[in-house]
DRENDO-1510 file (C-alpha; in Angstrom, 1 decimal, always signed):
<recs>
REC; n; res; u; v; w
REC; 1; MET; +70.0; +122.4; +57.9 .
REC; 2; ALA; +66.3; +122.9; +57.3 .
REC; 3; GLU; +63.5; +119.5; +58.6 .
REC; 4; HIS; +61.6; +118.4; +56.0 .
REC; 5; ALA; +57.9; +119.8; +56.3 .
REC; 6; VAL; +54.5; +118.3; +55.3 .
REC; 7; THR; +52.7; +120.3; +52.4 .
REC; 8; GLU; +49.0; +120.9; +52.4 .
REC; 9; ALA; +48.4; +117.9; +50.0 .
REC; 10; GLY; +50.5; +115.8; +52.7 .
REC; 11; ALA; +53.5; +114.6; +50.9 .
REC; 12; ALA; +56.8; +115.5; +52.2 .
REC; 13; PRO; +58.7; +118.7; +49.7 .
REC; 14; ALA; +61.9; +117.4; +47.8 .
REC; 15; PRO; +65.1; +117.2; +50.5 .
REC; 16; LYS; +66.5; +120.3; +50.9 .
REC; 17; GLN; +69.9; +120.3; +49.3 .
REC; 18; THR; +73.4; +122.6; +49.3 .
REC; 19; SER; +76.3; +123.8; +47.8 .
REC; 20; GLY; +78.5; +126.2; +48.6 .
REC; 21; ALA; +81.8; +127.0; +50.6 .
REC; 22; GLY; +82.4; +125.4; +53.4 .
REC; 23; ALA; +81.4; +122.1; +55.3 .
REC; 24; ASP; +78.0; +121.5; +53.0 .
REC; 25; GLY; +79.8; +123.0; +50.1 .
REC; 26; ASP; +81.5; +121.5; +46.7 .
REC; 27; ALA; +84.5; +123.1; +48.0 .
REC; 28; ASP; +85.7; +120.6; +51.3 .
REC; 29; ALA; +89.4; +119.9; +51.0 .
REC; 30; GLY; +90.2; +116.2; +51.4 .
REC; 31; ALA; +92.3; +114.6; +53.3 .
REC; 32; SER; +95.1; +114.7; +51.1 .
REC; 33; GLY; +94.4; +118.2; +50.3 .
REC; 34; GLY; +93.5; +117.6; +46.6 .
REC; 35; GLY; +89.9; +119.7; +46.1 .
REC; 36; ALA; +87.3; +117.4; +46.8 .
REC; 37; LEU; +84.0; +118.1; +45.7 .
REC; 38; SER; +80.8; +117.5; +47.3 .
REC; 39; ARG; +76.9; +118.0; +47.4 .
REC; 40; THR; +74.6; +117.2; +50.4 .
REC; 41; ALA; +71.1; +116.5; +51.1 .
REC; 42; ASP; +68.4; +116.1; +54.1 .
REC; 43; ILE; +67.1; +112.6; +53.3 .
REC; 44; VAL; +64.4; +110.2; +55.2 .
REC; 45; PRO; +65.0; +106.7; +54.1 .
REC; 46; GLY; +62.4; +103.9; +53.9 .
REC; 47; PRO; +61.6; +101.5; +56.5 .
REC; 48; GLY; +64.4; +99.3; +56.0 .
REC; 49; GLY; +67.0; +102.8; +56.4 .
REC; 50; VAL; +70.7; +103.2; +55.1 .
REC; 51; MET; +73.3; +100.7; +55.3 .
REC; 52; THR; +76.7; +101.8; +56.5 .
REC; 53; ASP; +80.4; +100.4; +56.3 .
REC; 54; GLU; +81.1; +101.4; +59.8 .
REC; 55; VAL; +77.9; +100.9; +61.9 .
REC; 56; GLY; +75.2; +98.8; +59.8 .
REC; 57; VAL; +71.3; +100.2; +59.1 .
REC; 58; VAL; +70.7; +103.7; +60.2 .
REC; 59; THR; +67.4; +105.7; +60.1 .
REC; 60; GLY; +65.7; +108.4; +60.5 .
REC; 61; GLU; +66.2; +112.2; +59.5 .
REC; 62; LEU; +70.1; +111.7; +57.9 .
REC; 63; THR; +72.2; +114.0; +56.2 .
REC; 64; LEU; +73.1; +112.2; +52.6 .
REC; 65; ARG; +77.1; +113.3; +51.2 .
REC; 66; THR; +77.9; +112.9; +47.7 .
REC; 67; GLU; +81.8; +113.3; +47.6 .
REC; 68; TYR; +84.2; +113.3; +44.8 .
REC; 69; ALA; +88.0; +113.4; +44.5 .
REC; 70; ASN; +90.2; +111.1; +42.7 .
REC; 71; GLY; +88.4; +110.1; +40.0 .
REC; 72; GLN; +86.0; +108.3; +42.4 .
REC; 73; VAL; +82.3; +109.3; +43.9 .
REC; 74; ALA; +81.8; +108.2; +47.6 .
REC; 75; LEU; +78.3; +108.5; +49.5 .
REC; 76; ARG; +78.1; +109.0; +53.3 .
REC; 77; VAL; +75.6; +109.6; +55.5 .
REC; 78; GLN; +75.3; +111.1; +59.2 .
REC; 79; TYR; +72.6; +111.5; +61.7 .
REC; 80; ARG; +71.4; +114.9; +61.3 .
REC; 81; GLU; +73.1; +117.3; +62.8 .
REC; 82; ALA; +75.8; +115.5; +64.4 .
REC; 83; ASP; +79.6; +114.9; +63.5 .
REC; 84; GLU; +80.1; +111.8; +62.6 .
REC; 85; TRP; +79.6; +110.7; +59.2 .
REC; 86; TYR; +79.4; +107.0; +57.7 .
REC; 87; ALA; +80.3; +105.2; +54.0 .
REC; 88; VAL; +77.3; +104.1; +52.4 .
REC; 89; THR; +77.5; +100.3; +51.8 .
REC; 90; GLY; +78.2; +100.0; +48.0 .
REC; 91; GLY; +78.2; +103.7; +47.4 .
REC; 92; ARG; +81.6; +104.0; +45.9 .
REC; 93; ALA; +82.4; +103.8; +42.1 .
REC; 94; PRO; +84.9; +105.8; +39.6 .
REC; 95; LEU; +83.3; +109.1; +38.1 .
REC; 96; ALA; +85.9; +110.2; +35.5 .
REC; 97; ASP; +84.6; +113.9; +34.9 .
REC; 98; PRO; +83.4; +115.5; +38.4 .
REC; 99; ALA; +81.2; +117.2; +36.2 .
REC; 100; GLY; +78.8; +114.4; +36.6 .
REC; 101; LEU; +79.0; +114.6; +40.7 .
REC; 102; ASP; +75.3; +116.8; +40.8 .
REC; 103; ALA; +74.2; +113.9; +38.7 .
REC; 104; VAL; +75.6; +111.3; +40.8 .
REC; 105; HIS; +74.1; +113.4; +44.1 .
REC; 106; ALA; +70.5; +114.1; +42.1 .
REC; 107; ILE; +70.5; +110.0; +41.6 .
REC; 108; ALA; +71.1; +109.0; +45.0 .
REC; 109; VAL; +68.6; +111.2; +46.7 .
REC; 110; GLY; +66.2; +109.9; +44.2 .
REC; 111; LEU; +67.0; +106.3; +46.0 .
REC; 112; LEU; +67.2; +106.7; +49.3 .
REC; 113; HIS; +65.1; +109.5; +50.2 .
REC; 114; ARG; +61.7; +107.8; +50.9 .
REC; 115; PRO; +60.1; +109.8; +53.5 .
REC; 116; GLU; +56.6; +108.0; +52.4 .
REC; 117; GLY; +58.0; +104.6; +52.8 .
</recs>
């Protein structure tokens, strides 16, 4: 995944978002084989990092994945290009319509991507 570059004005551009088939795409099969959907974006959280259920706070260059399966949306993060994914604490909610996945993902990126602090 591409790293964030600093623009001439000194502001970091919006995080790179990906969607498409494969590990970063919208056609991921869930563990139950239920055809889960997902969106990913590279983010840099603010000074407090992102709290996860498994390992506590993670900081630095991360990838955020917003997943939809079985009427639920869930947020996960990983250190960029690592193998392990961690559940974002409090990052699970019901979502009746999978068409809302893009909006939820955009909101999550907007809240968590804080490269300026």
